[in-house]
N, C-alpha and C positions, 0 to 999 in steps of 0.2 A: 504493500500500500504506500501511497504518497500523501503526506500532509502538505497542503498547499498554503493555507493561511490559518492563523490562530489569533483570536481576539480575547484579551483578558481584561476583566474589570473588577477592581477591589479584591484582587487575589494576592494573598501574602503581602509583600511590600510593593506590589505593582498596582498603581492607581488605575491606569488605563493604557493599553498598548494593542496595536494591530500589526502583526508581523507576517511577512511573506517569506517563503522558504524555497531553497533550491531542491531539485530532485535528487541531488547527490550529497554534497557536503554542506553542512550548516555549522559554522564556527561561532561560538559565543565566548567572549572573553570579558574579564573584569576582575576586580579584586574580590576577595572572599566576602561572603555575606551581602552581596549586591543584588542577587536575583538570578544567577545562572541556573542553579539547581531548581529554583521555583519554576522556571520555564519548562525544564524537562519533566518536572512533576505534573505540570498542567497538561502536557501532552499524554503522559503515561496514565493519568487518571481516567482517560477515555478507554483504556485497555483493561484496567483492573477494577474500575468502578469506584475506587477510593485511592487515597494517597498511599504511596509506598513508604512514607516517612512517619506518619502519625495516624492513629485511629480517632483522634479528637478533631472532628470536622471544623470546630470553631477556630482552630489554629490556621485554617486556610483563608479566613476572612480578614481583610485588611483592617488594621487597628482603627477604631472609630467608625467602622461601617457595619451595616446590619446584614449584608449578604455578599456573595461573590457570583460572578457570571463568566462562563467560558463558552466560546464558540469555535469549533474546529471544522474546517472544510478540507476535503481531499478527494482522492479517487482511488479505486482499486486498481490492481495490475491489469485488469481486463478493461479498464477505462470507465467504469461506473462511478459517477460522482456521488458524494454523500456529504451531509452536514450533521454534525453532532453538537448538541447544546446541553449545558448543565448549569444549573443555578442552585445555590444552597443558602438558606437563611441561618441565623444564629441559633434558632430553635432546633436546627437539625433537619428541618423540612427540605427535601431535595426534589427538584424538577429536572427531568432528563427527557430529551427528545432525539429521535433519529429521523432525519429528513422531515422534520415538522410533526412527526407522530409522537405523542406523549407516551412514555414508558411507565409501567406500573412500579418499577423499582430499579435501583442501580445494577442489580444482578442481571438484568436483561441486556446490558451492554457487554457483558463478559464474552470474549471471543469475537466480537465484531471487528475490532481493529487490533491485530496482533502487534506486540512490541516487545523488545528486549531492552532492559536497562542495566547499566553497570554504574555503581557508585563506589566511592572509596571503601565503604564497609564491605563490599563484595570480595575484597581480598581474603576475607574469612572463609570463602568457598574452599580455598586451598590450604588454609592454615588454622581456621577456627573450629568451633564445636560442630558435632555431626548435624545438629538441627538445620543449619544453613544449607548443607548438602542435600538433606532430605527435601527441603523446600524447593531447592533448585530442580531436583528430579521431578517432584510432584507438579511444579508449575509447567515444566516442559511437556510432561505427559498429558496434563489437563488441557493444554493448548491444542493438542492434536487428537485427543481421544476422549469424546464425551463419556464413553463407558468407564474409563479410568476415573474421571472426575466424579462420576456417580458412586463408584466403589469407594473412593477416598472419603467422600462426604458421609457415606453410610458407616464406614469404619470409624470415623471420628465420633459420630453420634453414638454408636454402640460402645466405644471406649468411654465416652462421657457417662453413659448410663451404668456401665459396669463399675467404673470408679465411684460413682455415687453410692452404689450398693456396698462396695467395700469400705468406703468411708463411714457409712452408718454402722457397719459391723465393728469396725475398729474403735468407734466411739462408744461401744457398749450395747449396740443394738443386736437384734437377732441375726445370726448368720444363716441365711437361707441357701443351703447347698443346692437345692433343686433349681431355684431361680438363677443362681450363679452359673449352673450348668447350661441353662438356656443361653445366657449371654456368652458363655465360652464358645458355643457352637456358632453363634452369629459372628463373634470376633474372629474365630478361626477361618470362617468362610470369607469374610471381607478382607481380613488381614492377608490371607493367601493370595487373593486377587490383587491387592495392592503391591505385594512383593513381586508377583509375576509381572505386573505392568512396569514396575520400576526397573527390574532386571532387563526386560526387553528394551526399554527406553535407553538404559545406560549402554547397552551393546551398540546402539546406533550412535549415541553421543560420543562414546569412546573412540570409535573408528574415525569420526569426523574431527574430533579434538586432536588426535594424533596427527592427522594430515595437516591441520592448520598450524599446530605447534611446530612441526618440522618445516613447513613452508615459511613461516615467519622467521625462524632461526637459520634456515638454509642448511639444515642437517638433521639427521635422525638422532633424537635425544632419548629415545626409549620411553616415551610417556605411556603409562599404563593406568587404567582405571578399573576397579573391581568392586562389586557389591559385596558388602559384608552383612550377612543376616545375623542378628544378635542372638537368635535362639536356635539356629541350625546352620553350621558352616556350609552345608550343601543346599540350603534354601529348599527344604523338603515340602513346603506348602502347608496345607491345612492340617494334616496329621501331625506334623512337627510342631506347629504352633499349639495345637490342642494338647499335645504331650507336655509342652513347656508350661502352659497354663496350669495343668494339673500338678506338675512338679513344684510350682511356685505357690501353691494354694495356701499353705500355712503362713508363709512370709507375707503374702498379700493380705491375709486376714489380719495380721498384726499391724502392717504399715498403712493399709487403707487405700492402696492404689495398685493398678495393673503393672506387673513386673516383666511381662513378655509381650512382644509384638513388634511390628514394623516401625513403631514410634521410637524404637531404640536403635534402628539400623544405621549404617554408615556407608560411605563410599571411600575406599582406600585409593590413594593417589601416589604413584611412584614415578620417578625420573631416573633412568639408568639403574633401576633396581633399588633405589633408596627412597625412603619415606619422605615425601615432600614436606610434611609438617615439621619433621625433625632436622632435615639436612639442607633444604633448599634456601637460597638467599631470599631477602625480601623482594628484590626485583623479579626473581624467577617466580615467586609465589604470586606476585601481581600479574605477571604475564600469563601464568596458567589460569588465573581467575578471568582475565580478559578473553583468553582462548575458549574457556568454557562457555562464556556468553556468546561468542561468535559461533561456536558449534551449536548452541541452543538456537540461534537465529537460523542457521542452515537447516537444522532438523525441522523446525517449524515451517520454513519455506518449502522443503521437500514434501512434507506430509500434507500441508494445506494447499499448496499451489499458490500461495500468496506470500509476498515478502513482508516480514515484520519491519516496523520502523525501529531503528537502532539508536538508543540514547546512551551516550557515554559521558559520564561526569568525571572530569579531571583524570582522564584515562592515561595520560602520558607521564604522570609523575612517577619517578623511580625507574623508568624504562630507558635502556640504552638507545642512542640515536638510530642505530641500525635496526633495532627492534621496532621503534616508532615508525620507521619507513615501511617495514614489513606489515605492520598493522594497518597503516593507511592503504597500502596496496590491496589488502584483503577486503577493505571496505569499499574501495573506489567504485566498482561497477556492480556490486552485489545489492547494496541497500541504500536507501535514503538514511543518512546518519546525522545526528545532532551531537556535537562534541564541544564540551566546555573546557576551559583552562584559564587560570589566572595570568598566564604568560602568552602574550600575543605572538611571540616567536615560535610557539608550538604549531602555528598555523601558517605554512608557507604561502607566499603571495602568488606562486606560479600555478596554482590549481584553478583551472578555468571552471566557470559556472558555479563557484562556491558562493553561498550567502554568508555574510559576515556581520556580526553585531557586537557592539560593546554595550555593557550594562553598568550603570552606576545608580545606586539608590532606587532600583526598580524601573529606571528609565532606559530604554533601548535606543541606540543610535547606530547608524552605519558608518564605519571608520572613514570611508571614502567620500562621504557627503553629509548632508544635514540629517537630523533625526527623522526616522520614519513617522509618517502621520499616524495619529491615533484615531 
């Protein structure tokens, strides 16, 4: 997909702005805390239905205002034009429309405009706790498989209900073995489906990530990604999870929460046979996180037949110049990309057709000319 224009009103620190974008590169520069990430967030909100930075919608409204409004216009890769609008009041009331038709809730926009976003926090994909890697896999699979998304939602709901039962028992309530057994069956069924979907998705991501990693570096560095199932090294499915739940029964009864399932799983990452988290440099960890995002974009494009919009927040920090050049090459003809940096020199002037903006205090201007009209 291509984002052609974006209008923002009373959004974060942006009072009012109307911006037009290139189909290829869109460079946004400015000092920290001026509004660069706010722009990426405003675009991404039309993919996720909410902010990727906060769950408190009131934080999105400009100080002193009672609402925000966003309008995004663009077109699909097949040439179909679309217009998305979102407005939200301080009360939390949200209005969303697609091509002028009012939607019943923000969940209805999920999947309409695919996008991939990299933020500095995403370095934790390669070096942080397992939860980030699980979210990465789940988001990718959900973008291309409605069946996986349904299984994941049901698994989370069953897990919530099972934990509620265990908490009550741990607090001195009646321990209902029969009822817990019912939840065991439901958790094993949906948990097995989630693990199966994750493994299948990781196989595709892993192959593409290796190709991108080697292409950016110009050599084979032996990147390897593997799924680690917390309750069964062989990822045996429903029977394995069912057995793990039974084995953990007494511990769960005392602690009050579920101790086995895909919510404990992880992705192991190695370069040249060494654990990335333990041995890789900070620059290499950042590069791997970027590569995982690019692989995510490629998988979404291949499975959906529609290019996601790629949003990259301060991507070049801590990357070698040669690596930066390789990343730009990977992006150039694949996607429409939005790239922010506090350093203008990160954006070479010889890239034709690129859109360039500077932002200060929420006001956007084009470096080569007067500020864009609002």
